[in-house]
mmCIF file of the N, C-alpha and C atoms, coordinates in Angstrom:
data_MODEL
# 
_entry.id   MODEL 
# 
loop_
_atom_site.group_PDB 
_atom_site.id 
_atom_site.type_symbol 
_atom_site.label_atom_id 
_atom_site.label_alt_id 
_atom_site.label_comp_id 
_atom_site.label_asym_id 
_atom_site.label_entity_id 
_atom_site.label_seq_id 
_atom_site.pdbx_PDB_ins_code 
_atom_site.Cartn_x 
_atom_site.Cartn_y 
_atom_site.Cartn_z 
_atom_site.occupancy 
_atom_site.B_iso_or_equiv 
_atom_site.pdbx_formal_charge 
_atom_site.auth_seq_id 
_atom_site.auth_comp_id 
_atom_site.auth_asym_id 
_atom_site.auth_atom_id 
_atom_site.pdbx_PDB_model_num 
ATOM 1   N N  . MET A 1 1  ? 46.123  -20.008 -25.777 1.00 0.00 ? 1  MET A N  1 
ATOM 2   C CA . MET A 1 1  ? 44.733  -20.230 -26.161 1.00 0.00 ? 1  MET A CA 1 
ATOM 3   C C  . MET A 1 1  ? 43.889  -20.647 -24.959 1.00 0.00 ? 1  MET A C  1 
ATOM 4   N N  . GLN A 1 2  ? 44.509  -21.273 -23.987 1.00 0.00 ? 2  GLN A N  1 
ATOM 5   C CA . GLN A 1 2  ? 43.778  -21.711 -22.805 1.00 0.00 ? 2  GLN A CA 1 
ATOM 6   C C  . GLN A 1 2  ? 43.286  -20.499 -21.999 1.00 0.00 ? 2  GLN A C  1 
ATOM 7   N N  . GLU A 1 3  ? 44.055  -19.401 -22.004 1.00 0.00 ? 3  GLU A N  1 
ATOM 8   C CA . GLU A 1 3  ? 43.625  -18.201 -21.294 1.00 0.00 ? 3  GLU A CA 1 
ATOM 9   C C  . GLU A 1 3  ? 42.325  -17.651 -21.885 1.00 0.00 ? 3  GLU A C  1 
ATOM 10  N N  . PHE A 1 4  ? 42.217  -17.715 -23.192 1.00 0.00 ? 4  PHE A N  1 
ATOM 11  C CA . PHE A 1 4  ? 41.000  -17.251 -23.861 1.00 0.00 ? 4  PHE A CA 1 
ATOM 12  C C  . PHE A 1 4  ? 39.795  -18.089 -23.428 1.00 0.00 ? 4  PHE A C  1 
ATOM 13  N N  . THR A 1 5  ? 39.991  -19.368 -23.287 1.00 0.00 ? 5  THR A N  1 
ATOM 14  C CA . THR A 1 5  ? 38.912  -20.261 -22.840 1.00 0.00 ? 5  THR A CA 1 
ATOM 15  C C  . THR A 1 5  ? 38.461  -19.887 -21.432 1.00 0.00 ? 5  THR A C  1 
ATOM 16  N N  . TYR A 1 6  ? 39.423  -19.601 -20.548 1.00 0.00 ? 6  TYR A N  1 
ATOM 17  C CA . TYR A 1 6  ? 39.077  -19.192 -19.185 1.00 0.00 ? 6  TYR A CA 1 
ATOM 18  C C  . TYR A 1 6  ? 38.344  -17.850 -19.185 1.00 0.00 ? 6  TYR A C  1 
ATOM 19  N N  . LEU A 1 7  ? 38.765  -16.948 -20.041 1.00 0.00 ? 7  LEU A N  1 
ATOM 20  C CA . LEU A 1 7  ? 38.122  -15.648 -20.129 1.00 0.00 ? 7  LEU A CA 1 
ATOM 21  C C  . LEU A 1 7  ? 36.669  -15.793 -20.577 1.00 0.00 ? 7  LEU A C  1 
ATOM 22  N N  . VAL A 1 8  ? 36.427  -16.587 -21.581 1.00 0.00 ? 8  VAL A N  1 
ATOM 23  C CA . VAL A 1 8  ? 35.063  -16.826 -22.073 1.00 0.00 ? 8  VAL A CA 1 
ATOM 24  C C  . VAL A 1 8  ? 34.227  -17.499 -20.991 1.00 0.00 ? 8  VAL A C  1 
ATOM 25  N N  . ALA A 1 9  ? 34.808  -18.458 -20.295 1.00 0.00 ? 9  ALA A N  1 
ATOM 26  C CA . ALA A 1 9  ? 34.087  -19.142 -19.220 1.00 0.00 ? 9  ALA A CA 1 
ATOM 27  C C  . ALA A 1 9  ? 33.734  -18.168 -18.098 1.00 0.00 ? 9  ALA A C  1 
ATOM 28  N N  . ALA A 1 10 ? 34.665  -17.287 -17.756 1.00 0.00 ? 10 ALA A N  1 
ATOM 29  C CA . ALA A 1 10 ? 34.405  -16.309 -16.697 1.00 0.00 ? 10 ALA A CA 1 
ATOM 30  C C  . ALA A 1 10 ? 33.271  -15.372 -17.099 1.00 0.00 ? 10 ALA A C  1 
ATOM 31  N N  . TYR A 1 11 ? 33.281  -14.883 -18.325 1.00 0.00 ? 11 TYR A N  1 
ATOM 32  C CA . TYR A 1 11 ? 32.195  -14.020 -18.796 1.00 0.00 ? 11 TYR A CA 1 
ATOM 33  C C  . TYR A 1 11 ? 30.861  -14.769 -18.806 1.00 0.00 ? 11 TYR A C  1 
ATOM 34  N N  . ALA A 1 12 ? 30.872  -16.007 -19.221 1.00 0.00 ? 12 ALA A N  1 
ATOM 35  C CA . ALA A 1 12 ? 29.636  -16.790 -19.245 1.00 0.00 ? 12 ALA A CA 1 
ATOM 36  C C  . ALA A 1 12 ? 29.086  -16.962 -17.835 1.00 0.00 ? 12 ALA A C  1 
ATOM 37  N N  . ILE A 1 13 ? 29.954  -17.265 -16.891 1.00 0.00 ? 13 ILE A N  1 
ATOM 38  C CA . ILE A 1 13 ? 29.518  -17.437 -15.508 1.00 0.00 ? 13 ILE A CA 1 
ATOM 39  C C  . ILE A 1 13 ? 28.975  -16.119 -14.956 1.00 0.00 ? 13 ILE A C  1 
ATOM 40  N N  . ALA A 1 14 ? 29.634  -15.025 -15.273 1.00 0.00 ? 14 ALA A N  1 
ATOM 41  C CA . ALA A 1 14 ? 29.171  -13.721 -14.797 1.00 0.00 ? 14 ALA A CA 1 
ATOM 42  C C  . ALA A 1 14 ? 27.781  -13.397 -15.357 1.00 0.00 ? 14 ALA A C  1 
ATOM 43  N N  . TRP A 1 15 ? 27.572  -13.638 -16.648 1.00 0.00 ? 15 TRP A N  1 
ATOM 44  C CA . TRP A 1 15 ? 26.267  -13.347 -17.256 1.00 0.00 ? 15 TRP A CA 1 
ATOM 45  C C  . TRP A 1 15 ? 25.176  -14.258 -16.698 1.00 0.00 ? 15 TRP A C  1 
ATOM 46  N N  . VAL A 1 16 ? 25.487  -15.517 -16.509 1.00 0.00 ? 16 VAL A N  1 
ATOM 47  C CA . VAL A 1 16 ? 24.497  -16.443 -15.934 1.00 0.00 ? 16 VAL A CA 1 
ATOM 48  C C  . VAL A 1 16 ? 24.140  -15.995 -14.524 1.00 0.00 ? 16 VAL A C  1 
ATOM 49  N N  . GLY A 1 17 ? 25.144  -15.616 -13.746 1.00 0.00 ? 17 GLY A N  1 
ATOM 50  C CA . GLY A 1 17 ? 24.880  -15.121 -12.392 1.00 0.00 ? 17 GLY A CA 1 
ATOM 51  C C  . GLY A 1 17 ? 24.023  -13.876 -12.402 1.00 0.00 ? 17 GLY A C  1 
ATOM 52  N N  . LEU A 1 18 ? 24.291  -12.962 -13.323 1.00 0.00 ? 18 LEU A N  1 
ATOM 53  C CA . LEU A 1 18 ? 23.496  -11.748 -13.427 1.00 0.00 ? 18 LEU A CA 1 
ATOM 54  C C  . LEU A 1 18 ? 22.041  -12.069 -13.774 1.00 0.00 ? 18 LEU A C  1 
ATOM 55  N N  . PHE A 1 19 ? 21.827  -12.958 -14.722 1.00 0.00 ? 19 PHE A N  1 
ATOM 56  C CA . PHE A 1 19 ? 20.460  -13.319 -15.099 1.00 0.00 ? 19 PHE A CA 1 
ATOM 57  C C  . PHE A 1 19 ? 19.723  -14.016 -13.957 1.00 0.00 ? 19 PHE A C  1 
ATOM 58  N N  . ILE A 1 20 ? 20.406  -14.858 -13.218 1.00 0.00 ? 20 ILE A N  1 
ATOM 59  C CA . ILE A 1 20 ? 19.781  -15.514 -12.061 1.00 0.00 ? 20 ILE A CA 1 
ATOM 60  C C  . ILE A 1 20 ? 19.392  -14.473 -11.016 1.00 0.00 ? 20 ILE A C  1 
ATOM 61  N N  . TYR A 1 21 ? 20.297  -13.536 -10.750 1.00 0.00 ? 21 TYR A N  1 
ATOM 62  C CA . TYR A 1 21 ? 20.011  -12.475 -9.786  1.00 0.00 ? 21 TYR A CA 1 
ATOM 63  C C  . TYR A 1 21 ? 18.799  -11.655 -10.232 1.00 0.00 ? 21 TYR A C  1 
ATOM 64  N N  . LEU A 1 22 ? 18.757  -11.271 -11.491 1.00 0.00 ? 22 LEU A N  1 
ATOM 65  C CA . LEU A 1 22 ? 17.629  -10.484 -11.994 1.00 0.00 ? 22 LEU A CA 1 
ATOM 66  C C  . LEU A 1 22 ? 16.319  -11.263 -11.934 1.00 0.00 ? 22 LEU A C  1 
ATOM 67  N N  . ALA A 1 23 ? 16.376  -12.563 -12.189 1.00 0.00 ? 23 ALA A N  1 
ATOM 68  C CA . ALA A 1 23 ? 15.174  -13.390 -12.105 1.00 0.00 ? 23 ALA A CA 1 
ATOM 69  C C  . ALA A 1 23 ? 14.656  -13.434 -10.665 1.00 0.00 ? 23 ALA A C  1 
ATOM 70  N N  . ILE A 1 24 ? 15.565  -13.568 -9.708  1.00 0.00 ? 24 ILE A N  1 
ATOM 71  C CA . ILE A 1 24 ? 15.163  -13.601 -8.296  1.00 0.00 ? 24 ILE A CA 1 
ATOM 72  C C  . ILE A 1 24 ? 14.545  -12.271 -7.882  1.00 0.00 ? 24 ILE A C  1 
ATOM 73  N N  . VAL A 1 25 ? 15.160  -11.172 -8.283  1.00 0.00 ? 25 VAL A N  1 
ATOM 74  C CA . VAL A 1 25 ? 14.631  -9.847  -7.952  1.00 0.00 ? 25 VAL A CA 1 
ATOM 75  C C  . VAL A 1 25 ? 13.251  -9.650  -8.572  1.00 0.00 ? 25 VAL A C  1 
ATOM 76  N N  . THR A 1 26 ? 13.093  -10.079 -9.814  1.00 0.00 ? 26 THR A N  1 
ATOM 77  C CA . THR A 1 26 ? 11.802  -9.950  -10.489 1.00 0.00 ? 26 THR A CA 1 
ATOM 78  C C  . THR A 1 26 ? 10.720  -10.755 -9.767  1.00 0.00 ? 26 THR A C  1 
ATOM 79  N N  . LEU A 1 27 ? 11.050  -11.967 -9.350  1.00 0.00 ? 27 LEU A N  1 
ATOM 80  C CA . LEU A 1 27 ? 10.074  -12.787 -8.628  1.00 0.00 ? 27 LEU A CA 1 
ATOM 81  C C  . LEU A 1 27 ? 9.698   -12.149 -7.293  1.00 0.00 ? 27 LEU A C  1 
ATOM 82  N N  . ARG A 1 28 ? 10.658  -11.571 -6.608  1.00 0.00 ? 28 ARG A N  1 
ATOM 83  C CA . ARG A 1 28 ? 10.356  -10.911 -5.335  1.00 0.00 ? 28 ARG A CA 1 
ATOM 84  C C  . ARG A 1 28 ? 9.460   -9.695  -5.548  1.00 0.00 ? 28 ARG A C  1 
ATOM 85  N N  . ILE A 1 29 ? 9.726   -8.937  -6.588  1.00 0.00 ? 29 ILE A N  1 
ATOM 86  C CA . ILE A 1 29 ? 8.892   -7.764  -6.879  1.00 0.00 ? 29 ILE A CA 1 
ATOM 87  C C  . ILE A 1 29 ? 7.468   -8.189  -7.203  1.00 0.00 ? 29 ILE A C  1 
ATOM 88  N N  . GLN A 1 30 ? 7.315   -9.244  -7.974  1.00 0.00 ? 30 GLN A N  1 
ATOM 89  C CA . GLN A 1 30 ? 5.973   -9.741  -8.300  1.00 0.00 ? 30 GLN A CA 1 
ATOM 90  C C  . GLN A 1 30 ? 5.245   -10.183 -7.032  1.00 0.00 ? 30 GLN A C  1 
ATOM 91  N N  . GLY A 1 31 ? 5.953   -10.838 -6.141  1.00 0.00 ? 31 GLY A N  1 
ATOM 92  C CA . GLY A 1 31 ? 5.351   -11.262 -4.875  1.00 0.00 ? 31 GLY A CA 1 
ATOM 93  C C  . GLY A 1 31 ? 4.912   -10.072 -4.041  1.00 0.00 ? 31 GLY A C  1 
ATOM 94  N N  . LEU A 1 32 ? 5.733   -9.039  -3.995  1.00 0.00 ? 32 LEU A N  1 
ATOM 95  C CA . LEU A 1 32 ? 5.369   -7.837  -3.242  1.00 0.00 ? 32 LEU A CA 1 
ATOM 96  C C  . LEU A 1 32 ? 4.167   -7.134  -3.854  1.00 0.00 ? 32 LEU A C  1 
ATOM 97  N N  . ARG A 1 33 ? 4.106   -7.102  -5.180  1.00 0.00 ? 33 ARG A N  1 
ATOM 98  C CA . ARG A 1 33 ? 2.948   -6.475  -5.838  1.00 0.00 ? 33 ARG A CA 1 
ATOM 99  C C  . ARG A 1 33 ? 1.667   -7.232  -5.519  1.00 0.00 ? 33 ARG A C  1 
ATOM 100 N N  . THR A 1 34 ? 1.754   -8.544  -5.519  1.00 0.00 ? 34 THR A N  1 
ATOM 101 C CA . THR A 1 34 ? 0.588   -9.365  -5.187  1.00 0.00 ? 34 THR A CA 1 
ATOM 102 C C  . THR A 1 34 ? 0.157   -9.118  -3.747  1.00 0.00 ? 34 THR A C  1 
ATOM 103 N N  . GLU A 1 35 ? 1.133   -9.088  -2.853  1.00 0.00 ? 35 GLU A N  1 
ATOM 104 C CA . GLU A 1 35 ? 0.820   -8.853  -1.443  1.00 0.00 ? 35 GLU A CA 1 
ATOM 105 C C  . GLU A 1 35 ? 0.237   -7.462  -1.239  1.00 0.00 ? 35 GLU A C  1 
ATOM 106 N N  . LEU A 1 36 ? 0.776   -6.477  -1.929  1.00 0.00 ? 36 LEU A N  1 
ATOM 107 C CA . LEU A 1 36 ? 0.257   -5.113  -1.829  1.00 0.00 ? 36 LEU A CA 1 
ATOM 108 C C  . LEU A 1 36 ? -1.183  -5.039  -2.339  1.00 0.00 ? 36 LEU A C  1 
ATOM 109 N N  . ALA A 1 37 ? -1.491  -5.746  -3.408  1.00 0.00 ? 37 ALA A N  1 
ATOM 110 C CA . ALA A 1 37 ? -2.852  -5.753  -3.938  1.00 0.00 ? 37 ALA A CA 1 
ATOM 111 C C  . ALA A 1 37 ? -3.823  -6.351  -2.924  1.00 0.00 ? 37 ALA A C  1 
ATOM 112 N N  . VAL A 1 38 ? -3.388  -7.387  -2.216  1.00 0.00 ? 38 VAL A N  1 
ATOM 113 C CA . VAL A 1 38 ? -4.239  -8.002  -1.192  1.00 0.00 ? 38 VAL A CA 1 
ATOM 114 C C  . VAL A 1 38 ? -4.502  -7.012  -0.063  1.00 0.00 ? 38 VAL A C  1 
ATOM 115 N N  . VAL A 1 39 ? -3.460  -6.346  0.380   1.00 0.00 ? 39 VAL A N  1 
ATOM 116 C CA . VAL A 1 39 ? -3.612  -5.374  1.467   1.00 0.00 ? 39 VAL A CA 1 
ATOM 117 C C  . VAL A 1 39 ? -4.511  -4.225  1.030   1.00 0.00 ? 39 VAL A C  1 
ATOM 118 N N  . GLU A 1 40 ? -4.340  -3.736  -0.189  1.00 0.00 ? 40 GLU A N  1 
ATOM 119 C CA . GLU A 1 40 ? -5.198  -2.652  -0.683  1.00 0.00 ? 40 GLU A CA 1 
ATOM 120 C C  . GLU A 1 40 ? -6.655  -3.088  -0.741  1.00 0.00 ? 40 GLU A C  1 
ATOM 121 N N  . GLU A 1 41 ? -6.874  -4.307  -1.173  1.00 0.00 ? 41 GLU A N  1 
ATOM 122 C CA . GLU A 1 41 ? -8.246  -4.832  -1.233  1.00 0.00 ? 41 GLU A CA 1 
ATOM 123 C C  . GLU A 1 41 ? -8.851  -4.938  0.166   1.00 0.00 ? 41 GLU A C  1 
ATOM 124 N N  . GLN A 1 42 ? -8.076  -5.396  1.126   1.00 0.00 ? 42 GLN A N  1 
ATOM 125 C CA . GLN A 1 42 ? -8.573  -5.495  2.502   1.00 0.00 ? 42 GLN A CA 1 
ATOM 126 C C  . GLN A 1 42 ? -8.897  -4.118  3.063   1.00 0.00 ? 42 GLN A C  1 
ATOM 127 N N  . MET A 1 43 ? -8.043  -3.140  2.778   1.00 0.00 ? 43 MET A N  1 
ATOM 128 C CA . MET A 1 43 ? -8.321  -1.778  3.250   1.00 0.00 ? 43 MET A CA 1 
ATOM 129 C C  . MET A 1 43 ? -9.582  -1.226  2.605   1.00 0.00 ? 43 MET A C  1 
ATOM 130 N N  . ARG A 1 44 ? -9.755  -1.490  1.311   1.00 0.00 ? 44 ARG A N  1 
ATOM 131 C CA . ARG A 1 44 ? -10.939 -1.021  0.601   1.00 0.00 ? 44 ARG A CA 1 
ATOM 132 C C  . ARG A 1 44 ? -12.198 -1.642  1.212   1.00 0.00 ? 44 ARG A C  1 
ATOM 133 N N  . GLU A 1 45 ? -12.136 -2.935  1.525   1.00 0.00 ? 45 GLU A N  1 
ATOM 134 C CA . GLU A 1 45 ? -13.298 -3.603  2.135   1.00 0.00 ? 45 GLU A CA 1 
ATOM 135 C C  . GLU A 1 45 ? -13.611 -3.019  3.505   1.00 0.00 ? 45 GLU A C  1 
ATOM 136 N N  . GLN A 1 46 ? -12.570 -2.728  4.287   1.00 0.00 ? 46 GLN A N  1 
ATOM 137 C CA . GLN A 1 46 ? -12.807 -2.150  5.610   1.00 0.00 ? 46 GLN A CA 1 
ATOM 138 C C  . GLN A 1 46 ? -13.393 -0.748  5.499   1.00 0.00 ? 46 GLN A C  1 
ATOM 139 N N  . GLN A 1 47 ? -12.949 0.026   4.520   1.00 0.00 ? 47 GLN A N  1 
ATOM 140 C CA . GLN A 1 47 ? -13.489 1.369   4.338   1.00 0.00 ? 47 GLN A CA 1 
ATOM 141 C C  . GLN A 1 47 ? -14.957 1.306   3.918   1.00 0.00 ? 47 GLN A C  1 
ATOM 142 N N  . GLU A 1 48 ? -15.307 0.332   3.103   1.00 0.00 ? 48 GLU A N  1 
ATOM 143 C CA . GLU A 1 48 ? -16.701 0.182   2.676   1.00 0.00 ? 48 GLU A CA 1 
ATOM 144 C C  . GLU A 1 48 ? -17.591 -0.197  3.840   1.00 0.00 ? 48 GLU A C  1 
ATOM 145 N N  . LYS A 1 49 ? -17.053 -0.962  4.785   1.00 0.00 ? 49 LYS A N  1 
ATOM 146 C CA . LYS A 1 49 ? -17.823 -1.347  5.956   1.00 0.00 ? 49 LYS A CA 1 
ATOM 147 C C  . LYS A 1 49 ? -17.913 -0.219  6.961   1.00 0.00 ? 49 LYS A C  1 
ATOM 148 N N  . GLY A 1 50 ? -17.067 0.777   6.823   1.00 0.00 ? 50 GLY A N  1 
ATOM 149 C CA . GLY A 1 50 ? -17.088 1.903   7.745   1.00 0.00 ? 50 GLY A CA 1 
ATOM 150 C C  . GLY A 1 50 ? -16.193 1.716   8.946   1.00 0.00 ? 50 GLY A C  1 
ATOM 151 N N  . ASP A 1 51 ? -15.306 0.736   8.884   1.00 0.00 ? 51 ASP A N  1 
ATOM 152 C CA . ASP A 1 51 ? -14.429 0.471   10.027  1.00 0.00 ? 51 ASP A CA 1 
ATOM 153 C C  . ASP A 1 51 ? -13.309 1.500   10.147  1.00 0.00 ? 51 ASP A C  1 
ATOM 154 N N  . ILE A 1 52 ? -12.911 2.082   9.037   1.00 0.00 ? 52 ILE A N  1 
ATOM 155 C CA . ILE A 1 52 ? -11.841 3.069   9.061   1.00 0.00 ? 52 ILE A CA 1 
ATOM 156 C C  . ILE A 1 52 ? -12.445 4.445   8.800   1.00 0.00 ? 52 ILE A C  1 
ATOM 157 N N  . HIS A 1 53 ? -12.087 5.408   9.621   1.00 0.00 ? 53 HIS A N  1 
ATOM 158 C CA . HIS A 1 53 ? -12.665 6.752   9.474   1.00 0.00 ? 53 HIS A CA 1 
ATOM 159 C C  . HIS A 1 53 ? -11.667 7.684   8.908   1.00 0.00 ? 53 HIS A C  1 
# 
């Protein structure tokens, strides 16, 4: 019966690790999207000023 307990614990640890990894990836993607939006806005402002041809 102790082997079953270890098996359940191993699966729980694996799932928790997977969810943590996915949360980190999601946060990084959100950060990149925010940064990309800032860069796009800056490019749009420069184009409106006529700095980029």
